[in-house]
N, C-alpha and C positions, 0 to 999 in steps of 0.2 A: 981683316975680317970686319972690323968696325966700319971701315970705309965702304965695303961692299954692302953692308946692311944699311948704312946711311944713304948710299946711292939708290938702293932698291926702294927705300922708304920715300925718297924724293920722286922717283919715277912712278911709284904705285898710284898716286892720285891722277897722274896724267893718263894712265892706262885705264883706270876705273872711271866710270861715269856714275854719278849719284842719281837716284831716281826718287820720285815722290811715291808715296803709298796712299792709294785712295781706298778707304774702307766704306763699303756700302752698309745700309741699314740691315740687310739680311745677313751680314757677316762676311761677305766676300771681300777679299783683299786683292787689289790690282796694282801692279807696278806700272806707273804712268809718268808722264811729264805733263803737268798741268800747264795749259796755255792761257786760259781765261776763266774767270768766275763772274757770271752775270747775276742778275736778281733771281733768275729762275733756273739756271742750269750751270753745270761745270763742263768746260771744254778741255779735252786732253788728247794726247797721243799715247799709244801703247809704247812702253819703254823698249820692247823688243822690235819695234818698227817705228822709229822716230821720223822716218821719211814718209810714213803712211798717212792715212786720212785723219782728219780732225774728228774726234768722236765727242758727242754731247750726251750728258746724262742729266736727268732732272735733279735739281738741287735737293729736293725733298727726299730723294733716294740715297743721298750721301750722308753718312754719319760723321766721318772725319777724314782729313787729309794730313798726312805726315810729310812735310817737305824735306828735300835733300839736306837743308841746313839745320834740321832738327826741330824747327818750329811746327806747331800743329794748329789746324783750324778745325774746331768742332762745330758742326751745324746742328743746331737745335731745330725745333719745328719752325721752319722759316715761313714767313708770310708769303702767300702766293700772290701773283699779280691780280689786279682787280678783275680781269676777265675770267680768271680761273675761280675766283671767289663767288661769282654770280651763280646762284642756284635757283632752280625752279622748285617751289614748295611742293612736297608730295601731296597727292590728292587725299590721302587718308588723314592728313593734318588739316585739310581745308574743311571748314564747317559748311555743310550743305544748306543750313538755314539761311545763309546769306545769298544763295544762288537764286536769282529771279528769272524764271522762264516764261512768264506771262508776256503776251505781246501779239503783234499781227502775224498772220499766217497766210501764205499764198500756195496754191497747189493746183494740180490738174489730175483728171481721171480719163483714161482711155478705155472705152467699153469694147468688148469683143463684138464681132459681127453677129454671132449667135445670140448674144444678149440684146443687142439693138433690134434684131428681128423678133425676139420674144416680146419686147416692150411694144413694138409696132403691132404685132398680132393681138396681144392681150389688151392693150389700152387704145388701140386704133389711133396711134399718133406716131409721127416721125421723130426720131431722136438722133441728134448729132452724137457720134461716138466719142468726140473730144469735148470734155467739160472742164471749165476752170472754176476754182473755188477761192473765195476771199473770206477771211474770218479773223477771229481774235481768240487767243487761248487764254482762259482763266485757270489759274492753278492755285490749289490750296494744299499745304502740307499738313499731315496729321501723324500721330504716333511718333512724335519727336523724342528721341532718346539718345543716349551715348552709344547704344548698340548699333550694329551695322544695319539692322532692319528699320526701314522707315516707310511711311505711306504717303502717297501723293494722289490727289484727285484733280483731274484736268477736264475742262469743258471746252468744246470747240464749236461755237455757233458759226455756221458757214453759210455763205450766199453763193449758190452755184449759178454760173452764167453760161 
């Protein structure tokens, strides 16, 4: 009996395969075989399909990995790669007082045939329906406050050609 038990105990590890347990931050536990851990992701294969595809998960979504040998890796708030850390500041945090909108302006106006005929009849002159404008915008802010409401006065002196 002892020999049979001893033989079964020796054969049991050969029949069983150990797996790693990947625990996500949301509490899900996955039986996996971890293949690689990079700076930004964990690559693994599902334990029930070791011949299947290599699956990647963001490292920031992994809480802990329990390896087959009993060791554990706990992932705290890992630093993200520099590209992921680049953020565009939100517009609500941007102070509009520093925004300068004064400067040169170029534009054009296209008059309708009806309006050019009206000008020709009323003022006895021919008008080209296409006009260009060159000018400068002067801008002054007023009512500066921390509230969302602000005031702005703009002046556009134009030269029509």
